[in-house]
C-alpha positions as CSV (number, residue, x, y, z in Angstrom):
1,M,5.5,26.1,17.4
2,R,2.7,25.8,19.9
3,V,-0.5,23.8,19.9
4,L,-3.4,25.2,21.9
5,P,-7.2,24.5,22.2
6,I,-9.1,27.0,20.1
7,L,-12.8,28.0,19.7
8,H,-14.9,26.1,17.2
9,S,-15.7,29.3,15.4
10,E,-11.9,29.7,14.7
11,C,-12.0,26.5,12.7
12,E,-14.8,27.5,10.4
13,P,-12.8,29.5,7.8
14,W,-10.3,26.6,7.5
15,L,-13.1,24.0,7.1
16,L,-15.1,26.0,4.6
17,K,-12.4,27.5,2.6
18,K,-9.2,25.5,2.9
19,H,-10.1,21.9,3.6
20,Y,-11.0,19.9,0.5
21,A,-14.4,18.7,1.9
22,K,-15.5,22.4,2.3
23,R,-18.1,21.5,5.0
24,L,-18.4,21.7,8.7
25,C,-18.2,18.6,10.9
26,P,-19.1,17.7,14.5
27,I,-16.5,19.1,16.8
28,S,-15.9,18.1,20.4
29,H,-12.3,19.3,20.6
30,A,-10.5,21.8,18.4
31,F,-6.8,22.7,18.4
32,G,-4.7,25.2,16.6
33,L,-1.0,25.3,15.6
34,Y,0.7,28.6,16.1
35,V,4.0,29.6,14.6
36,N,5.3,32.9,16.0
37,D,1.9,33.4,17.6
38,R,0.1,33.1,14.2
39,L,-2.5,30.4,13.5
40,V,-1.2,28.2,10.7
41,G,-3.3,25.1,11.0
42,I,-6.2,23.4,12.8
43,C,-7.3,19.9,13.7
44,T,-10.6,18.8,15.1
45,Y,-12.0,15.8,16.9
46,G,-15.6,14.8,17.2
47,V,-17.8,11.9,18.3
48,P,-18.6,9.7,15.2
49,S,-22.3,9.8,14.4
50,S,-22.3,6.1,13.5
51,S,-23.0,3.9,16.5
52,P,-21.7,0.7,14.7
53,L,-18.4,2.6,14.1
54,R,-18.1,3.6,17.8
55,S,-18.8,0.1,19.1
56,G,-17.0,-1.7,16.2
57,I,-13.5,-0.5,17.2
58,C,-13.1,-1.8,20.7
59,G,-16.6,-3.1,21.6
60,K,-19.7,-1.6,23.0
61,K,-18.2,-1.2,26.5
62,N,-15.6,1.3,25.1
63,E,-17.8,3.1,22.6
64,G,-18.0,6.2,24.8
65,L,-14.3,6.7,24.5
66,V,-14.2,6.9,20.7
67,L,-13.3,10.2,18.9
68,E,-12.7,10.8,15.2
69,L,-9.9,13.0,14.1
70,N,-12.2,14.4,11.4
71,R,-10.4,17.4,10.0
72,L,-6.8,18.4,9.6
73,C,-5.8,21.5,7.7
74,C,-2.5,23.4,7.7
75,E,-0.6,25.9,5.7
76,S,2.4,24.4,3.8
77,G,5.2,23.9,6.2
78,E,7.7,21.2,7.1
79,N,6.2,18.9,9.7
80,F,3.3,21.2,10.5
81,A,0.6,18.5,10.3
82,S,2.5,15.8,12.2
83,F,3.5,18.2,14.9
84,L,-0.1,19.4,15.3
85,I,-1.5,15.9,15.5
86,G,1.1,14.6,17.9
87,R,0.7,17.5,20.3
88,S,-3.1,17.6,20.1
89,L,-3.4,13.9,21.0
90,R,-1.7,14.8,24.3
91,L,-4.4,17.3,25.1
92,L,-7.4,15.0,24.6
93,P,-9.3,13.5,27.5
94,K,-7.8,10.2,28.7
95,P,-8.4,7.5,28.0
96,S,-9.5,8.1,24.4
97,I,-9.7,5.9,21.3
98,V,-9.0,8.0,18.2
99,V,-9.9,6.9,14.7
100,S,-9.0,8.7,11.5
101,Y,-9.2,8.0,7.8
102,A,-7.1,8.8,4.8
103,D,-9.2,9.0,1.7
104,I,-7.8,7.1,-1.3
105,G,-10.1,9.0,-3.6
106,V,-8.2,12.2,-3.0
107,G,-4.8,10.6,-3.1
108,H,-4.2,10.3,0.7
109,V,-2.2,7.5,2.2
110,G,-2.0,8.6,5.8
111,Y,1.7,9.1,6.3
112,V,0.9,11.8,8.9
113,Y,-0.9,9.2,11.0
114,Q,2.0,6.7,10.6
115,A,4.4,9.4,11.8
116,A,2.2,9.8,14.9
117,N,2.3,6.1,15.7
118,F,-1.4,5.3,14.9
119,V,-1.9,1.6,14.1
120,Y,-3.2,0.7,10.7
121,T,-6.4,-1.5,10.5
122,G,-7.0,-1.8,6.8
123,L,-9.5,-0.2,4.5
124,S,-13.0,0.9,5.3
125,A,-16.0,-1.1,4.0
126,K,-17.3,-0.7,0.5
127,R,-20.2,1.8,0.4
128,T,-22.1,4.0,-2.0
129,D,-22.6,7.7,-2.0
130,W,-25.5,9.8,-3.4
131,T,-24.6,12.2,-6.2
132,V,-26.5,14.6,-8.4
133,E,-25.4,15.5,-11.9
134,G,-24.3,19.1,-12.0
135,L,-23.6,19.1,-8.2
136,E,-20.5,16.9,-8.2
137,H,-18.7,19.6,-6.3
138,L,-20.8,18.8,-3.2
139,H,-19.8,16.2,-0.7
140,G,-22.0,13.0,-0.7
141,A,-23.1,13.8,2.9
142,T,-24.3,17.3,1.8
143,I,-26.4,15.7,-1.0
144,A,-27.9,13.2,1.5
145,D,-28.8,16.1,3.9
146,M,-31.2,17.4,1.2
147,S,-33.6,14.6,2.0
148,R,-33.2,14.6,5.8
149,G,-36.6,14.2,7.5
150,Q,-38.3,12.6,4.5
151,K,-40.0,9.3,5.1
152,N,-38.6,7.7,1.9
153,R,-35.4,9.6,1.2
154,V,-34.4,7.9,-2.0
155,E,-37.8,8.4,-3.5
156,F,-37.8,12.1,-2.5
157,M,-34.4,12.6,-4.2
158,R,-35.6,10.8,-7.4
159,E,-38.7,13.0,-7.5
160,K,-36.6,16.1,-7.0
161,F,-33.8,15.4,-9.4
162,G,-35.0,12.7,-11.7
163,D,-32.3,10.8,-13.6
164,K,-29.7,13.3,-12.4
165,F,-29.8,11.5,-9.0
166,K,-27.4,8.6,-9.0
167,L,-25.5,6.2,-6.7
168,K,-21.8,5.9,-7.0
169,N,-19.2,3.8,-5.3
170,R,-17.5,5.6,-2.5
171,S,-13.7,5.7,-2.5
172,R,-12.4,3.5,0.3
173,K,-10.3,4.9,3.1
174,H,-7.3,3.8,5.1
175,R,-8.4,3.4,8.7
176,Y,-6.0,4.4,11.5
177,V,-6.5,4.0,15.3
178,F,-4.6,5.6,18.2
179,F,-5.0,4.9,21.9
180,S,-4.5,7.8,24.3
181,G,-4.0,7.3,28.0
182,S,-1.8,5.6,30.6
183,K,0.2,2.5,29.8
184,S,-2.5,0.3,31.4
185,D,-5.3,2.1,29.5
186,K,-3.5,1.5,26.2
187,K,-2.8,-2.1,27.0
188,R,-6.5,-2.7,27.9
189,L,-7.8,-0.9,24.8
190,F,-5.4,-2.6,22.5
191,A,-6.5,-6.0,23.8
192,D,-10.1,-5.0,23.0
193,L,-9.4,-3.8,19.5
194,K,-11.7,-5.6,17.1
195,Y,-9.8,-4.9,13.9
196,G,-6.7,-6.8,12.8
197,L,-3.5,-5.0,12.4
198,E,-1.9,-4.6,9.0
199,A,1.3,-3.2,7.6
200,Y,1.3,0.5,6.8
201,P,0.3,1.2,3.2
202,K,2.7,3.0,0.9
203,G,2.4,4.9,-2.3
204,D,2.4,8.4,-3.7
205,S,0.5,10.9,-1.5
206,I,-1.2,14.1,-2.9
207,R,-1.3,17.2,-0.7
208,Y,-4.7,18.7,-1.4
209,D,-5.3,22.4,-0.8
210,A,-8.7,23.9,-1.7
211,G,-6.9,27.2,-2.2
212,G,-8.9,29.4,0.2
213,V,-7.2,32.4,1.8
214,I,-7.6,32.4,5.6
215,P,-7.5,35.8,7.3
216,T,-4.4,36.2,9.5
217,Q,-5.3,35.0,13.0
218,S,-2.9,35.8,15.9
219,L,-2.7,34.4,19.3
220,L,-4.6,36.7,21.6
221,F,-3.8,35.0,24.9
222,L,-1.1,33.1,26.6
223,G,-1.9,29.4,27.1
224,P,0.1,26.5,28.3
225,I,2.9,25.4,25.9
226,A,2.1,22.1,24.3
């Protein structure tokens, strides 16, 4: 098994067909897991769009170091996901603060982050999502994008969809944080962590596969072994 940087375009079939969210995300770094030179999984990291999130982890002075592990998608295989995360973390710029979430609403606990030695900082805040009756298959962010650029976004949605437009409670997510860098970097960033540490959550975890078939992608170049 090898983990190598890949092009953003190589992630798109996995994100749109295989991952349960079925939507693209901001990508700053993308990595692929190759088994016998065949791509069997991807993970992506991006800068969180939320300024309060970036500054809320380790303070405003460190907000430029924050990346979110925002997508992870693999074929079924023993230890594929944990191997991909562990090796990709080594390839990120250093120092980095990596945050990732395990969505309770789709049966995720975050065991893969526990295996990679992320620290657990509790549940995300309670929030609401926008939804439209008949479009429940669309992610809440996709629904919200429909009103982007409008002065009063809620009023626009109510005029467009009437009573079919509703607010629903968003499922909360387990929040995990990882510090990448030298020993001194990790010590400094850990001291700046604004969240309290909690014991790892336990429970049944559901492996979600959207069922998409990804065309076979082979390794076309020789890169450094990771």
